[in-house]
Short mmCIF file of the C-alpha atoms (twelve columns), coordinates in Angstrom:
data_MODEL
# 
_entry.id   MODEL 
# 
loop_
_atom_site.group_PDB 
_atom_site.id 
_atom_site.type_symbol 
_atom_site.label_atom_id 
_atom_site.label_alt_id 
_atom_site.label_comp_id 
_atom_site.label_asym_id 
_atom_site.label_seq_id 
_atom_site.Cartn_x 
_atom_site.Cartn_y 
_atom_site.Cartn_z 
_atom_site.pdbx_PDB_model_num 
ATOM 1  C CA . MET A 1  116.457 97.068  118.017 1 
ATOM 2  C CA . GLN A 2  113.331 98.385  119.655 1 
ATOM 3  C CA . SER A 3  111.503 96.583  122.432 1 
ATOM 4  C CA . PRO A 4  108.384 94.593  121.529 1 
ATOM 5  C CA . THR A 5  105.312 96.727  121.088 1 
ATOM 6  C CA . PRO A 6  101.929 95.724  122.491 1 
ATOM 7  C CA . THR A 7  100.172 96.911  119.325 1 
ATOM 8  C CA . GLY A 8  101.460 93.999  117.244 1 
ATOM 9  C CA . HIS A 9  103.322 96.165  114.740 1 
ATOM 10 C CA . THR A 10 106.765 95.125  113.621 1 
ATOM 11 C CA . ALA A 11 109.777 96.842  115.092 1 
ATOM 12 C CA . ARG A 12 111.798 98.955  112.671 1 
ATOM 13 C CA . THR A 13 115.499 99.554  112.538 1 
ATOM 14 C CA . ASP A 14 116.853 103.102 112.566 1 
ATOM 15 C CA . ALA A 15 116.822 103.286 108.765 1 
ATOM 16 C CA . GLY A 16 113.120 102.348 108.625 1 
ATOM 17 C CA . MET A 17 113.921 98.918  107.244 1 
ATOM 18 C CA . THR A 18 112.395 95.687  108.502 1 
ATOM 19 C CA . ALA A 19 114.935 92.993  109.349 1 
ATOM 20 C CA . LEU A 20 114.443 89.297  110.038 1 
ATOM 21 C CA . SER A 21 115.928 89.824  113.495 1 
ATOM 22 C CA . ASP A 22 113.175 92.318  114.478 1 
ATOM 23 C CA . GLN A 23 110.863 91.274  117.301 1 
ATOM 24 C CA . PHE A 24 107.225 92.158  117.785 1 
ATOM 25 C CA . TYR A 25 104.383 91.114  120.050 1 
ATOM 26 C CA . CYS A 26 102.175 88.532  118.354 1 
ATOM 27 C CA . ARG A 27 98.620  88.774  119.633 1 
ATOM 28 C CA . SER A 28 97.727  85.341  118.231 1 
ATOM 29 C CA . ARG A 29 100.528 83.618  120.142 1 
ATOM 30 C CA . ARG A 30 100.514 86.071  123.059 1 
ATOM 31 C CA . ARG A 31 104.297 86.436  123.089 1 
ATOM 32 C CA . SER A 32 107.169 88.203  121.363 1 
ATOM 33 C CA . VAL A 33 108.433 86.513  118.223 1 
ATOM 34 C CA . LEU A 34 111.162 87.160  115.693 1 
ATOM 35 C CA . LEU A 35 110.018 88.303  112.278 1 
ATOM 36 C CA . GLU A 36 111.936 85.391  110.759 1 
ATOM 37 C CA . HIS A 37 109.911 82.847  112.743 1 
ATOM 38 C CA . CYS A 38 106.667 84.685  112.056 1 
ATOM 39 C CA . LEU A 39 107.231 84.607  108.312 1 
ATOM 40 C CA . ASP A 40 108.251 80.929  108.303 1 
ATOM 41 C CA . ASP A 41 105.291 79.873  110.431 1 
ATOM 42 C CA . TYR A 42 102.827 82.011  108.452 1 
ATOM 43 C CA . VAL A 43 103.948 80.608  105.090 1 
ATOM 44 C CA . ASP A 44 103.988 77.010  106.383 1 
ATOM 45 C CA . ALA A 45 100.533 77.289  107.948 1 
ATOM 46 C CA . ASN A 46 98.990  78.749  104.807 1 
ATOM 47 C CA . SER A 47 100.752 76.620  102.208 1 
ATOM 48 C CA . LEU A 48 100.100 73.394  104.133 1 
ATOM 49 C CA . GLU A 49 96.617  74.530  105.208 1 
ATOM 50 C CA . ARG A 50 97.292  73.982  108.904 1 
ATOM 51 C CA . ARG A 51 93.956  75.418  109.967 1 
ATOM 52 C CA . HIS A 52 94.551  74.798  113.694 1 
ATOM 53 C CA . SER A 53 97.714  76.904  113.677 1 
ATOM 54 C CA . ALA A 54 97.593  80.380  115.192 1 
ATOM 55 C CA . CYS A 55 99.404  81.550  112.054 1 
ATOM 56 C CA . PHE A 56 96.784  80.352  109.549 1 
ATOM 57 C CA . ARG A 57 95.482  83.476  107.767 1 
ATOM 58 C CA . CYS A 58 96.983  85.674  110.481 1 
ATOM 59 C CA . PRO A 59 96.645  89.349  109.511 1 
ATOM 60 C CA . HIS A 60 99.873  90.184  111.388 1 
ATOM 61 C CA . GLY A 61 101.828 87.589  109.397 1 
ATOM 62 C CA . HIS A 62 100.486 89.068  106.188 1 
ATOM 63 C CA . LYS A 63 101.379 92.636  107.225 1 
ATOM 64 C CA . ASN A 64 104.832 91.567  108.403 1 
ATOM 65 C CA . ARG A 65 105.526 89.752  105.138 1 
ATOM 66 C CA . ASP A 66 104.451 92.810  103.122 1 
ATOM 67 C CA . ALA A 67 106.547 95.173  105.270 1 
ATOM 68 C CA . TYR A 68 109.604 92.951  104.956 1 
ATOM 69 C CA . ALA A 69 109.194 92.673  101.174 1 
ATOM 70 C CA . ALA A 70 108.714 96.448  100.845 1 
ATOM 71 C CA . SER A 71 111.832 97.162  102.910 1 
ATOM 72 C CA . GLY A 72 114.074 95.742  100.206 1 
ATOM 73 C CA . GLN A 73 115.734 93.322  102.620 1 
ATOM 74 C CA . SER A 74 114.186 90.202  101.063 1 
ATOM 75 C CA . ASP A 75 115.998 88.061  98.521  1 
# 
C-alpha cells in the first residue's frame, strides 16, 4: 500500500486496482481515510441529505466511488 498522497487521489495497488483498504488524504476532513470509510460516509451523506457533513457532494468521494467501481473490485 502506498502512503497517503497530499493531492487527494486514491492510492492504487500494484496491479492498478483500487481496494477498500487503500488510504488517501481527504482534503475535506484534513486527514487520511480508508476508501471503505470514504465510500460509506459519502453514500450516507448524500442519500440522507446530511448537508452539514464534509462528505455531502464531495468530489473526492464521487471520484473514489467511480475508481473503485471501475477497478472491478466492487460487488
